[in-house]
C-alpha positions as CSV (number, residue, x, y, z in Angstrom):
1,M,68.4,118.2,-6.6
2,L,67.5,115.0,-4.7
3,A,69.1,111.8,-6.0
4,K,66.7,109.3,-7.5
5,P,66.4,106.2,-5.4
6,P,67.9,103.0,-6.9
7,L,65.5,101.0,-9.1
8,Q,65.9,98.0,-6.7
9,T,64.6,100.2,-3.8
10,L,61.6,101.4,-5.8
11,T,60.9,97.8,-6.9
12,Y,61.0,96.6,-3.3
13,A,58.8,99.4,-2.1
14,L,56.3,98.6,-4.8
15,Y,56.4,94.9,-3.7
16,I,55.6,95.9,-0.1
17,R,52.6,98.0,-1.2
18,I,51.2,95.3,-3.5
19,A,51.8,92.6,-0.9
20,A,49.4,94.4,1.4
21,K,46.6,93.0,-0.7
22,H,46.6,90.0,1.6
23,A,45.5,92.1,4.6
24,M,41.9,92.5,3.6
25,P,41.1,88.8,3.0
26,I,43.0,87.7,6.1
27,T,41.1,90.3,8.3
28,L,37.8,89.1,6.8
29,T,38.8,85.5,7.4
30,L,39.6,86.1,11.0
31,A,36.2,87.8,11.5
32,L,34.4,84.8,10.0
33,Y,36.4,82.2,11.9
34,C,35.9,84.1,15.2
35,S,32.1,84.4,14.6
36,A,31.9,80.6,13.9
37,W,34.0,79.9,17.0
38,F,31.9,81.9,19.4
39,L,28.7,80.3,18.0
40,L,30.3,76.8,18.6
41,I,31.2,77.8,22.2
42,R,27.7,79.0,22.8
43,S,26.3,75.8,21.3
44,L,28.5,73.7,23.6
45,K,27.5,75.7,26.7
46,Q,23.8,75.0,25.8
47,R,24.7,71.3,25.3
48,K,23.3,71.2,21.8
49,S,24.1,68.1,19.7
50,Q,24.5,70.2,16.5
51,P,25.7,73.8,16.0
52,P,23.4,76.3,14.3
53,I,23.2,76.0,10.5
54,I,25.0,79.3,10.2
55,V,28.2,77.8,11.5
56,P,29.1,75.6,8.4
57,V,28.1,78.6,6.2
58,L,30.5,80.9,8.1
59,L,33.2,78.3,7.9
60,A,32.7,77.8,4.2
61,L,32.9,81.6,3.6
62,A,36.0,81.8,5.8
63,L,37.7,79.0,3.9
64,A,37.0,80.9,0.6
65,C,38.6,84.1,2.0
66,H,41.3,82.0,3.6
67,A,42.2,80.4,0.3
68,Y,42.6,83.8,-1.4
69,G,44.6,85.2,1.5
70,A,46.9,82.2,1.6
71,Y,47.5,82.4,-2.1
72,S,48.2,86.1,-2.0
73,L,50.8,85.6,0.7
74,I,52.8,83.1,-1.3
75,A,52.3,84.4,-4.9
76,T,54.1,87.8,-5.1
77,P,54.5,90.0,-8.1
78,Y,58.1,88.8,-8.4
79,G,57.8,85.1,-7.7
80,Y,56.8,82.7,-5.0
81,D,57.7,83.4,-1.3
82,F,57.8,80.2,0.9
83,N,58.6,82.0,4.1
84,L,57.4,80.0,7.2
85,F,54.9,82.7,8.2
86,R,53.5,82.7,4.7
87,I,53.2,78.9,4.4
88,A,51.5,78.4,7.8
89,P,48.1,79.7,6.8
90,L,48.0,77.3,3.9
91,F,48.7,74.4,6.3
92,F,45.7,75.4,8.4
93,W,43.5,76.0,5.4
94,V,44.0,72.4,4.4
95,A,43.3,71.3,8.0
96,N,40.0,73.2,8.2
97,L,38.9,72.1,4.8
98,L,39.4,68.4,5.7
99,V,37.6,68.7,9.0
100,L,34.7,70.6,7.4
101,A,34.4,68.1,4.6
102,S,34.5,65.2,7.2
103,S,31.8,67.0,9.3
104,I,29.3,66.4,6.5
105,R,29.2,62.7,7.5
106,K,30.5,62.8,11.1
107,P,29.8,65.0,14.2
108,L,33.2,66.7,14.1
109,Y,32.3,70.4,14.5
110,N,33.7,70.4,18.0
111,M,37.1,69.9,16.5
112,F,36.9,73.5,15.3
113,V,36.9,74.7,18.9
114,L,40.5,73.5,19.1
115,L,41.5,74.1,15.5
116,L,40.3,77.7,15.0
117,P,42.4,79.4,17.6
118,F,45.6,77.9,16.1
119,T,44.3,78.9,12.6
120,A,43.7,82.5,13.9
121,L,47.2,82.6,15.4
122,S,48.8,81.5,12.0
123,L,46.8,84.2,10.2
124,L,47.7,86.9,12.8
125,C,51.4,85.9,12.5
126,A,51.1,86.2,8.7
127,L,49.4,89.6,9.0
128,F,52.0,91.1,11.3
129,F,55.3,89.1,10.8
130,A,55.2,87.9,7.2
131,S,57.5,90.7,6.0
132,A,58.7,90.7,2.4
133,S,61.4,88.2,1.8
134,H,64.4,88.5,-0.5
135,N,64.2,84.8,-1.2
136,V,61.5,85.1,-3.8
137,I,61.9,82.4,-6.5
138,Q,60.6,81.8,-10.0
139,L,59.3,78.4,-10.7
140,S,58.1,76.4,-13.6
141,G,54.5,75.1,-13.6
142,G,55.6,71.5,-13.0
143,V,57.9,72.4,-10.1
144,L,55.2,74.6,-8.5
145,T,52.7,71.7,-8.8
146,H,55.2,69.5,-7.0
147,I,55.7,72.0,-4.2
148,V,52.0,72.7,-3.7
149,L,51.3,68.9,-3.6
150,S,54.1,68.5,-1.1
151,I,52.7,71.3,1.1
152,F,49.2,69.7,0.9
153,A,50.6,66.3,1.8
154,Y,52.8,67.5,4.6
155,S,50.0,69.6,6.1
156,T,47.5,66.8,5.9
157,L,49.9,64.3,7.6
158,T,50.8,67.0,10.2
159,I,47.2,67.3,11.1
160,A,46.9,63.5,11.2
161,T,49.8,63.4,13.6
162,I,48.2,66.0,15.9
163,H,45.0,64.1,15.6
164,A,46.7,60.9,16.6
165,L,48.2,62.6,19.7
166,I,44.7,63.9,20.7
167,L,43.3,60.4,20.1
168,S,45.9,58.9,22.3
169,Y,45.1,61.4,25.1
170,Q,41.4,60.7,24.7
171,N,41.9,57.0,24.8
172,N,44.0,57.2,27.9
173,Q,41.6,59.5,29.7
174,L,38.6,57.3,28.9
175,H,40.5,54.2,30.1
176,N,41.1,56.0,33.4
177,R,37.5,57.0,33.5
178,H,38.2,60.8,33.1
179,A,35.5,61.9,30.7
180,G,35.3,65.6,31.6
181,G,37.3,68.6,30.5
182,L,38.8,68.5,27.1
183,V,37.5,65.0,26.4
184,R,34.0,66.2,26.6
185,L,34.6,68.5,23.7
186,L,35.9,65.7,21.4
187,P,33.8,63.5,19.2
188,P,33.3,59.8,20.2
189,L,36.5,57.7,20.2
190,Q,35.4,55.6,17.1
191,T,34.6,58.7,15.2
192,M,38.1,60.2,16.0
193,E,39.7,57.0,15.0
194,A,37.9,56.9,11.7
195,L,38.9,60.5,11.0
196,L,42.5,59.6,11.7
197,F,42.6,57.0,9.0
198,E,40.7,59.2,6.6
199,L,43.5,61.9,7.1
200,L,46.2,59.2,6.7
201,W,44.7,57.9,3.4
202,T,44.3,61.5,2.1
203,G,47.8,62.4,3.1
204,Q,49.3,59.2,1.7
205,I,47.6,59.7,-1.7
206,L,48.8,63.3,-1.8
207,L,52.3,62.2,-0.8
208,T,52.3,59.6,-3.5
209,V,51.4,62.1,-6.1
210,A,53.9,64.6,-4.7
211,I,56.7,62.1,-4.9
212,A,55.7,61.1,-8.4
213,S,55.5,64.7,-9.6
214,G,58.9,65.4,-8.1
215,A,60.4,62.5,-10.1
216,I,58.8,63.9,-13.3
217,F,59.3,67.7,-12.9
218,V,62.5,68.1,-10.8
219,D,65.6,67.6,-12.9
220,N,68.8,66.1,-11.6
221,M,67.9,65.8,-7.9
222,M,71.4,64.7,-6.9
223,A,72.9,67.9,-8.3
224,Q,70.3,70.0,-6.4
225,H,71.2,68.2,-3.1
226,L,67.7,66.9,-2.8
227,A,68.7,63.2,-2.3
228,H,68.2,63.5,1.5
229,K,64.7,64.8,1.2
230,S,63.8,62.1,-1.4
231,V,65.1,59.3,0.8
232,F,63.3,60.4,4.0
233,S,60.1,61.1,2.0
234,A,60.3,57.6,0.6
235,L,60.8,56.2,4.1
236,A,57.7,58.2,5.3
237,W,55.7,56.8,2.4
238,L,56.7,53.3,3.2
239,T,55.9,53.7,6.9
240,Y,52.4,55.1,6.2
241,S,51.9,52.3,3.6
242,V,52.7,49.6,6.3
243,L,50.3,51.4,8.7
244,L,47.4,51.5,6.3
245,W,48.1,47.8,5.3
246,G,48.1,46.9,9.0
247,R,44.8,48.7,9.5
248,H,43.2,46.9,6.5
249,Q,44.6,43.4,7.1
250,L,45.3,43.2,10.8
251,G,42.9,45.7,12.2
252,W,45.5,47.9,13.8
253,R,44.2,50.7,16.0
254,G,44.8,52.6,19.2
255,N,48.4,53.0,20.4
256,I,49.8,50.9,17.5
257,A,48.3,53.3,14.9
258,V,49.5,56.3,16.9
259,R,53.1,54.9,17.1
260,W,53.2,54.2,13.3
261,T,51.7,57.6,12.6
262,L,54.4,59.3,14.7
263,A,57.1,57.3,13.0
264,G,56.0,58.3,9.6
265,F,55.8,61.9,10.7
266,G,59.3,61.6,12.1
267,F,60.6,60.7,8.6
268,L,58.7,63.7,7.1
269,I,60.3,66.0,9.7
270,L,63.7,64.7,8.7
271,A,62.8,65.1,5.0
272,Y,62.0,68.7,5.4
273,F,64.3,70.0,8.3
274,G,67.0,67.4,7.6
275,S,67.4,68.5,4.0
276,K,67.4,72.2,5.1
277,F,70.1,71.4,7.7
278,V,72.2,69.7,5.1
279,L,71.8,72.5,2.5
280,E,72.1,75.5,4.9
281,V,74.6,74.2,7.4
282,L,76.7,71.3,6.2
283,L,77.0,72.1,2.5
284,S,77.4,75.9,3.1
285,K,80.8,75.4,4.8
């Protein structure tokens, strides 16, 4: 008689099978994003000022499928899995949502020409490399709220940083009278700058709420070795606050805004990766 497999093995196999539910929405999302991208490329080749009306419809449908796929990647039957490949699609979902929402008032659809390939890459990596993790955790509603808000804040400010680098490149190219190539795909400089500060304001508000929710829902942060993350998150918040004050009071723009954006993002990187280094390397010895 064959021995019965251990309960843990059966549970893990069941988890693998259930986790495959994310394959269908991700595949559909990829199809919708690719359709929108090809229509945008065709519109650019025809030098049309606005893409066909079907493009925002496809993007909205893709975002709906993307949201479900991103959620099914993170929320497993046995808890929440915050593996890097599972988190990345959520980052790009926030980015696409922000650009689509801003496109209602500004001519920003060309940004999707650059953004959608990276989004598709994150979804493909999730589809093929997001294997089931043994680090699934159970969370209370308050802590989960804090983590989701933090992810939204970090993703928004990450997109703002990438946007700042593109803005710096665009500014330098225009000053050197190089208006072709990649620059031709981008919206006007003033529109790009306005979007940067919209992203910064959105990210700053989300970061403020995330920090406040952490103070409320995360108990005994010193005992959980979260002090490093808290300090660097506070420094990032302060840096972005100074930048937004400088924009409002002193009219900061251009390279000054880019430098402050990069400084704030540097503190966010230290808050995330620095705390992981302390927890996984220094304190594990």
